C-alpha positions as CSV (number, residue, x, y, z in Angstrom):
1,X,-10.6,52.0,-13.5
2,X,-14.2,52.8,-12.6
3,X,-14.8,53.1,-8.9
4,X,-18.4,53.5,-7.5
5,X,-18.5,55.2,-4.2
6,X,-20.5,53.2,-1.7
7,X,-21.1,54.7,1.7
8,X,-19.2,52.7,4.3
9,X,-22.3,52.0,6.4
10,X,-23.8,50.1,3.4
11,X,-20.7,47.9,2.8
12,X,-20.8,44.4,4.2
13,X,-18.6,43.7,7.2
14,X,-16.4,41.4,5.1
15,X,-15.4,44.3,2.9
16,X,-14.1,46.3,5.9
17,X,-10.7,45.9,7.5
18,X,-9.4,47.6,10.7
19,X,-7.6,50.2,8.5
20,X,-10.6,51.0,6.3
21,X,-12.5,49.6,3.3
22,X,-11.0,46.9,1.2
23,X,-11.4,47.6,-2.5
24,X,-12.8,44.9,-4.6
25,X,-10.4,44.5,-7.5
26,X,-12.7,42.1,-9.5
27,X,-10.1,39.4,-9.6
28,X,-10.9,35.7,-9.6
29,X,-8.9,32.9,-8.1
30,X,-7.7,30.5,-10.8
31,X,-7.9,26.9,-9.8
32,X,-6.6,23.7,-11.6
33,X,-10.1,23.1,-13.0
34,X,-13.5,24.8,-13.2
35,X,-15.6,24.7,-10.0
36,X,-18.6,23.8,-12.1
37,X,-16.9,20.5,-13.1
38,X,-16.0,19.8,-9.5
39,X,-19.5,20.5,-8.2
40,X,-20.9,18.3,-10.9
41,X,-18.4,15.6,-10.0
42,X,-19.4,15.9,-6.4
43,X,-23.1,15.6,-7.3
44,X,-22.5,12.5,-9.4
45,X,-20.3,10.9,-6.7
46,X,-22.9,11.5,-4.0
47,X,-25.6,9.9,-6.2
48,X,-23.3,6.8,-6.4
49,X,-22.9,6.7,-2.6
50,X,-19.4,8.3,-2.5
51,X,-18.2,11.4,-0.8
52,X,-16.4,14.4,-2.3
53,X,-15.4,17.9,-1.1
54,X,-15.2,19.9,-4.3
55,X,-13.3,22.8,-2.8
56,X,-10.7,20.5,-1.2
57,X,-10.0,19.2,-4.7
58,X,-8.5,22.6,-5.5
59,X,-5.7,22.6,-2.9
60,X,-5.2,18.9,-1.8
61,X,-3.6,17.0,-4.7
62,X,-3.4,13.7,-2.9
63,X,-7.1,13.9,-2.0
64,X,-7.9,14.9,-5.6
65,X,-6.1,12.0,-7.0
66,X,-7.7,9.6,-4.6
67,X,-11.2,10.9,-5.3
68,X,-10.7,10.9,-9.1
69,X,-9.4,7.3,-9.0
70,X,-12.4,6.2,-6.9
71,X,-14.8,7.9,-9.3
72,X,-13.1,6.4,-12.4
73,X,-13.1,2.9,-10.8
74,X,-16.9,3.1,-10.1
75,X,-17.8,1.9,-13.5
76,X,-20.4,4.5,-14.4
77,X,-19.6,5.9,-17.9
78,X,-20.7,9.4,-17.1
79,X,-18.7,9.5,-13.9
80,X,-15.7,8.0,-15.5
81,X,-15.8,10.6,-18.3
82,X,-16.1,13.5,-15.9
83,X,-13.3,12.2,-13.7
84,X,-11.0,11.9,-16.7
85,X,-11.9,15.4,-17.8
86,X,-11.1,16.8,-14.4
87,X,-7.9,14.8,-14.2
88,X,-6.8,16.1,-17.6
89,X,-7.6,19.6,-16.6
90,X,-5.4,19.3,-13.5
91,X,-2.6,17.9,-15.7
92,X,-2.9,20.7,-18.4
93,X,-2.6,23.3,-15.6
94,X,0.6,21.8,-14.4
95,X,-0.8,20.3,-11.1
96,X,0.6,16.8,-11.9
97,X,-1.7,15.2,-9.3
98,X,-0.4,11.8,-10.4
99,X,3.1,12.7,-9.1
100,X,2.2,13.1,-5.5
101,X,5.1,12.2,-3.2
């Protein structure tokens, strides 16, 4: 593991904790689908007069299902295709957003 020494006074406050510097491990958070797809879905839905919070789609399955259903029902072919793609991505990752109880 390669560690570059950065003087503490040059580190952003978000990288500092009360006990010292927090090392960046270079890890990413894996969501049920790519954020690029969610942001594109958000843009398309806003263009159609609907609302969507892309980041909420990652952790709120009920909200995700409701928004995807609304996008699919809108009738726009591009929006329907992207909503189906995002839904399929959730299902492949085991999120099972259609089984909300």
